[in-house]
C-alpha positions in Angstrom: 174.9 47.7 74.6 175.4 44.2 73.1 179.0 43.2 72.5 179.1 40.3 70.1 181.9 37.7 70.1 183.4 37.1 66.7 184.1 33.3 66.3 184.7 32.9 62.6 187.3 34.0 60.1 186.6 37.5 58.9 184.9 37.7 55.5 186.3 40.7 53.8 184.7 40.7 50.4 181.2 41.8 51.5 182.9 44.4 53.7 185.0 45.6 50.7 181.8 45.9 48.7 180.3 48.1 51.5 183.5 50.3 51.6 183.3 50.7 47.8 179.6 51.6 48.1 180.5 54.3 50.6 183.0 55.7 48.1 180.3 55.7 45.4 178.1 57.9 47.6 180.7 60.7 48.0 180.3 63.9 46.1 182.2 67.2 46.0 180.5 68.7 49.0 179.3 65.5 50.7 182.1 63.5 52.0 181.1 62.1 55.4 180.0 58.5 55.7 177.7 57.3 58.4 177.6 53.6 59.3 175.4 51.8 61.8 177.0 50.2 64.9 174.7 47.3 64.3 176.7 46.3 61.1 179.2 43.5 61.3 182.4 44.7 63.0 184.6 43.7 60.0 182.3 45.8 57.8 182.6 48.8 60.1 186.4 48.4 60.3 186.8 48.1 56.5 184.6 51.1 55.8 186.6 53.2 58.3 189.9 52.1 56.7 188.7 53.0 53.2 187.5 56.4 54.5 190.8 57.0 56.2 192.6 56.2 53.0 190.4 58.6 51.1 190.9 61.4 53.7 187.2 61.4 54.6 185.3 61.0 57.8 183.4 57.9 58.9 181.0 58.3 61.9 179.4 55.3 63.6 175.7 55.7 64.3 175.0 54.1 67.7 172.8 51.1 68.2 170.0 50.9 70.7 168.3 47.7 71.8 170.1 45.8 69.1 169.3 48.0 66.2 170.2 51.3 64.6 169.2 54.2 66.8 167.0 56.2 64.4 167.0 59.3 66.6 170.8 59.3 66.7 170.9 58.9 62.9 168.5 61.8 62.5 170.7 64.0 64.7 173.9 63.1 62.7 172.4 63.8 59.3 173.5 67.1 57.7 174.4 68.5 54.3 177.9 67.0 54.6 176.7 63.4 54.8 177.3 61.5 51.6 175.9 58.2 52.5 174.5 56.0 55.3 175.2 52.3 55.5 173.2 49.8 57.6 172.7 46.1 57.6 169.4 44.2 57.8 169.1 41.6 59.3 171.9 43.3 61.3 174.8 41.7 63.1 172.6 40.9 66.1 170.0 39.2 63.9 167.5 42.1 64.2 165.5 43.1 61.1 165.9 46.9 60.9 163.2 49.4 60.0 164.8 49.7 56.5 162.2 51.9 55.0 162.4 54.3 57.9 166.2 54.5 57.9 166.3 55.0 54.1 163.7 57.7 54.4 165.7 59.6 57.0 168.9 59.4 54.9 167.1 60.5 51.7 165.3 63.4 53.5 168.7 64.8 54.3 170.0 64.4 50.8 172.2 61.4 51.6 172.4 58.2 49.6 171.7 54.9 51.4 173.6 51.6 51.3 171.9 48.5 52.6 174.0 45.5 53.5 172.0 42.3 53.1 172.1 38.5 53.5 170.9 37.3 50.1 169.1 34.3 51.7 166.9 36.8 53.8 165.7 38.4 50.6 163.5 35.3 50.0 161.3 36.6 52.8 162.1 40.3 53.1 161.5 43.2 50.7 164.5 43.9 48.5 166.7 46.9 49.0 165.5 48.3 45.7 161.8 48.0 46.7 162.7 49.8 50.0 164.4 52.6 48.1 168.1 51.9 48.9 170.5 53.4 46.4 173.1 50.6 46.7 172.8 47.0 48.0 175.9 45.0 49.0 176.6 41.8 50.9 178.4 38.5 51.1 177.6 35.7 48.7 178.8 33.0 51.0 175.3 32.3 52.4 174.4 31.0 48.9 176.5 27.9 49.7 179.7 28.6 47.7 182.3 26.4 49.3 185.6 27.8 50.6 188.3 26.2 48.5 191.5 26.0 50.6 190.5 29.1 52.6 188.9 31.1 49.8 187.7 32.7 47.7 185.0 34.7 49.4 182.3 36.4 47.3 181.0 39.9 47.7 178.2 41.5 45.6 177.1 45.0 44.8 174.1 46.4 42.9 172.9 50.0 42.5 170.3 52.2 40.9 170.9 52.9 37.3 172.0 56.5 37.9 175.0 55.3 39.9 176.3 52.6 37.5 179.1 54.9 36.3 180.4 55.0 39.8 180.7 51.2 40.2 184.2 50.1 41.0 186.2 48.8 38.0 186.3 45.1 39.1 183.1 44.1 37.4 183.4 40.7 35.7 181.5 40.0 32.6 181.7 39.2 28.9 182.5 41.8 26.2 184.0 42.1 22.8 186.9 44.1 21.5 187.0 46.2 18.3 187.7 43.0 16.3 184.5 41.4 17.6 
């Protein structure tokens, strides 16, 4: 199994978006989160921490040959699984079989969260085109400079039917009752 060396400061905002997306997938009878071992280690740790805080389980799906082990994923899927998170291109730089992984999760009734590098979407199919329910990632690849160590930038988007489950930190323009 590949064991990567982390040589940069951890970037938590994309990982926080992934953890919030995992929470969006949970339902009354579906509380277990699956996450691919081929995700960034900081993302895995953050999702595990959020699940622990919520009193829910997080299970890591093994990686095989540098990508998510689809057979292991299939064996872990059950009616308790709320969502499955994977990253493509993954931490090892491998482009996952996104459509196949999303299909497996959906066949078991689970939602699917795809962690993406926004620059890669210039060449690869978008998470929405592939059928993902939620897409998250770090905005740092877009060239936003770190000002004195921060801020980092995480992003999240989802299918329309999940918009009411989005976390309450959405920034935008609105009007009050007085206009």
